[in-house]
C-alpha positions as CSV (number, residue, x, y, z in Angstrom):
1,X,9.0,-29.6,1.6
2,X,6.1,-29.8,4.2
3,X,8.6,-29.3,7.0
4,X,10.1,-26.3,5.2
5,X,6.6,-24.8,4.8
6,X,5.8,-25.2,8.5
7,X,9.2,-23.7,9.4
8,X,8.2,-20.4,7.7
9,X,4.8,-20.1,9.3
10,X,6.1,-18.1,12.3
11,X,7.0,-15.3,9.8
12,X,3.6,-15.2,8.1
13,X,1.9,-13.0,10.7
14,X,4.6,-10.4,10.3
15,X,4.1,-10.3,6.6
16,X,0.3,-10.2,6.9
17,X,0.2,-7.5,9.6
18,X,2.7,-5.4,7.6
19,X,0.5,-5.7,4.5
20,X,-2.8,-4.9,6.4
21,X,-1.4,-1.9,8.3
22,X,0.3,-0.5,5.2
23,X,-2.9,-0.8,3.1
24,X,-5.1,0.8,5.7
25,X,-2.9,3.8,6.1
26,X,-2.2,4.1,2.4
27,X,-6.0,3.9,1.6
28,X,-7.0,6.7,3.8
29,X,-4.0,8.8,2.9
30,X,-4.8,8.3,-0.8
31,X,-8.4,9.4,-0.3
32,X,-7.2,12.5,1.5
33,X,-4.7,13.4,-1.2
34,X,-7.3,12.7,-3.9
35,X,-9.7,15.1,-2.3
36,X,-7.0,17.8,-2.2
37,X,-6.2,17.2,-5.8
38,X,-9.9,17.4,-6.8
39,X,-10.2,20.8,-5.1
40,X,-7.5,22.0,-7.4
41,X,-5.5,24.1,-5.0
42,X,-2.4,25.0,-7.0
43,X,0.1,25.0,-4.1
44,X,-1.0,21.7,-2.5
45,X,-1.6,20.0,-5.8
46,X,2.0,20.8,-6.7
47,X,3.3,19.3,-3.5
48,X,1.2,16.1,-4.0
49,X,2.4,15.8,-7.6
50,X,6.0,16.0,-6.4
51,X,5.4,13.3,-3.7
52,X,3.7,11.1,-6.3
53,X,6.6,11.6,-8.7
54,X,9.2,10.6,-6.1
55,X,7.4,7.5,-4.9
56,X,6.3,6.2,-8.2
57,X,9.5,7.2,-10.1
58,X,12.1,5.6,-7.8
59,X,12.6,1.9,-6.9
60,X,10.8,0.6,-3.8
61,X,14.1,-0.9,-2.6
62,X,15.8,2.6,-2.5
63,X,12.8,3.9,-0.6
64,X,13.3,1.2,2.0
65,X,16.9,2.1,2.4
66,X,16.4,5.8,2.6
67,X,13.6,5.6,5.2
68,X,15.4,3.0,7.3
69,X,18.9,4.3,7.2
70,X,18.3,8.0,6.3
71,X,17.1,9.4,9.7
72,X,19.9,7.4,11.5
73,X,22.4,9.8,9.9
74,X,21.1,12.5,12.2
75,X,21.9,11.4,15.7
76,X,20.3,14.5,17.3
77,X,17.0,13.6,15.6
78,X,17.0,10.0,16.8
79,X,17.9,11.0,20.3
80,X,14.9,13.4,20.5
81,X,12.5,11.7,22.9
82,X,14.5,8.5,22.2
83,X,13.0,8.1,18.8
84,X,15.4,5.3,18.0
85,X,13.4,3.0,20.3
86,X,10.4,3.3,18.0
87,X,12.3,3.3,14.8
88,X,12.2,-0.4,14.2
89,X,12.5,-2.3,10.9
90,X,8.7,-3.1,11.1
91,X,7.8,0.5,11.5
92,X,10.1,1.6,8.7
93,X,8.8,-1.1,6.4
94,X,5.2,-0.1,7.2
95,X,5.9,3.6,6.5
96,X,7.7,2.8,3.2
97,X,4.9,0.5,1.9
98,X,2.2,2.9,3.0
99,X,3.8,5.9,1.3
100,X,4.5,4.0,-1.8
101,X,1.0,2.5,-2.0
102,X,-0.6,5.8,-1.2
103,X,1.2,7.4,-4.2
104,X,-0.1,4.8,-6.7
105,X,-3.5,4.7,-5.1
106,X,-3.9,8.4,-5.4
107,X,-3.2,8.2,-9.1
108,X,-5.8,5.5,-9.4
109,X,-8.5,7.2,-7.3
110,X,-7.9,10.6,-8.9
111,X,-8.0,9.1,-12.3
112,X,-11.4,7.5,-11.5
113,X,-12.7,10.9,-10.4
114,X,-11.6,12.5,-13.6
115,X,-13.5,10.1,-15.8
116,X,-16.7,10.7,-14.0
117,X,-19.1,12.3,-16.7
118,X,-19.4,16.0,-16.4
119,X,-23.2,15.6,-16.3
120,X,-22.9,14.1,-12.8
121,X,-20.9,17.1,-11.6
122,X,-23.3,19.6,-13.3
123,X,-26.3,17.8,-11.7
124,X,-24.9,18.4,-8.2
125,X,-24.0,22.0,-9.0
126,X,-27.6,22.5,-10.3
127,X,-28.9,21.4,-6.9
128,X,-26.8,24.2,-5.3
129,X,-24.1,21.9,-3.9
130,X,-20.6,23.2,-3.4
131,X,-17.6,21.4,-4.8
132,X,-16.9,19.8,-1.4
133,X,-20.4,18.6,-1.1
134,X,-20.3,17.2,-4.7
135,X,-17.1,15.3,-3.9
136,X,-18.9,13.5,-1.0
137,X,-21.3,12.0,-3.6
138,X,-18.8,11.6,-6.5
139,X,-15.9,10.1,-4.5
140,X,-17.7,6.9,-3.2
141,X,-18.9,6.2,-6.8
142,X,-15.4,6.7,-8.2
143,X,-13.8,4.5,-5.6
144,X,-16.2,1.7,-6.5
145,X,-15.3,2.0,-10.1
146,X,-11.6,1.9,-9.3
147,X,-11.8,-1.1,-6.9
148,X,-11.1,-3.6,-9.6
149,X,-7.7,-2.0,-10.3
150,X,-7.1,-1.4,-6.6
151,X,-7.1,-5.2,-6.2
152,X,-3.8,-5.4,-8.0
153,X,-2.3,-2.9,-5.5
154,X,-3.2,-5.2,-2.6
155,X,-1.4,-8.1,-4.2
156,X,1.6,-5.9,-5.0
157,X,1.9,-4.7,-1.5
158,X,1.9,-8.2,-0.1
159,X,4.6,-9.3,-2.5
160,X,6.6,-6.1,-1.8
161,X,6.8,-7.1,1.9
162,X,9.6,-9.4,0.8
163,X,11.9,-6.4,0.3
164,X,11.6,-5.7,4.1
165,X,14.1,-8.4,4.6
166,X,16.8,-6.0,3.2
167,X,16.4,-3.9,6.3
168,X,16.7,-6.9,8.7
169,X,12.9,-7.6,9.2
170,X,12.3,-11.3,9.6
171,X,9.2,-11.6,7.5
172,X,8.7,-14.6,5.1
173,X,11.7,-13.7,2.9
174,X,13.9,-12.7,5.8
175,X,13.1,-15.9,7.7
176,X,13.9,-17.9,4.5
177,X,17.3,-16.2,4.2
178,X,18.0,-16.9,7.9
179,X,17.2,-20.6,7.5
180,X,19.1,-20.8,4.2
181,X,22.2,-19.4,6.0
182,X,21.9,-22.2,8.5
183,X,21.1,-25.1,6.3
184,X,22.1,-24.1,2.7
185,X,18.9,-25.8,1.5
186,X,17.7,-23.9,-1.6
187,X,14.3,-25.5,-1.2
188,X,13.5,-23.0,1.5
189,X,13.0,-20.4,-1.2
190,X,10.7,-22.7,-3.1
191,X,8.6,-23.1,0.1
192,X,8.6,-19.3,0.5
193,X,7.4,-18.9,-3.1
194,X,4.6,-21.4,-2.4
195,X,3.4,-19.4,0.6
196,X,3.4,-16.2,-1.4
197,X,1.5,-17.9,-4.2
198,X,-1.1,-19.3,-1.8
199,X,-1.7,-16.1,0.1
200,X,-1.9,-14.1,-3.2
201,X,-4.5,-16.6,-4.4
202,X,-6.5,-16.2,-1.3
203,X,-6.3,-12.4,-1.4
204,X,-7.3,-12.4,-5.1
205,X,-10.4,-14.5,-4.3
206,X,-11.3,-12.2,-1.4
207,X,-10.9,-9.1,-3.4
208,X,-12.9,-10.4,-6.3
209,X,-15.7,-11.4,-3.9
210,X,-15.7,-8.0,-2.3
211,X,-15.7,-6.4,-5.7
212,X,-18.8,-8.3,-6.7
213,X,-20.5,-7.4,-3.4
214,X,-20.0,-3.6,-3.6
215,X,-20.9,-3.5,-7.3
216,X,-24.0,-5.8,-6.9
217,X,-26.5,-2.9,-7.0
218,X,-25.1,-1.8,-10.4
219,X,-25.6,-5.1,-12.0
220,X,-29.3,-5.3,-11.2
């Protein structure tokens, strides 16, 4: 089993880099979409709601397939500036995970803003602040309150990287399938599960520590 664990280590950086890049892009995209929703522009809010409905209402596996195989159906599009060179499994996986995570995170962040007491909004308005200026104060507070739930999104994204193997990316699960195809040793999947479990445990501890750190001032 130790040998199998070490045999999967070369795939670990791919899974971790995929998780990190997806989360960073998704986080800032979610904040941007949350701000637009909070400004209550009917047209843009409708577009965002449709986007959220699509990415939260369809299986992640289908999203992987559509984003990876979909554009390839349009040869003229892929030949434009040789886009096929950059359209790699890693890029497609990162885009899929980022868009999926941004949709769920937007729901989370916007929900945190909506539960902010009206008194907080009214206090800012009483000081002559516009809605945009008020959001600059309300949004950081709401994000801190939503951080506990956002921890689960980080764990889910790391586990979801296993689906990237379906579009030929050799992350942990893809590497496991490749080794299994050569050795037919079912223990390789147990080793993969142990790696996922250990990384998720480490991520959980890190996120819990960070949560205590950013909320420290509220507990004193």
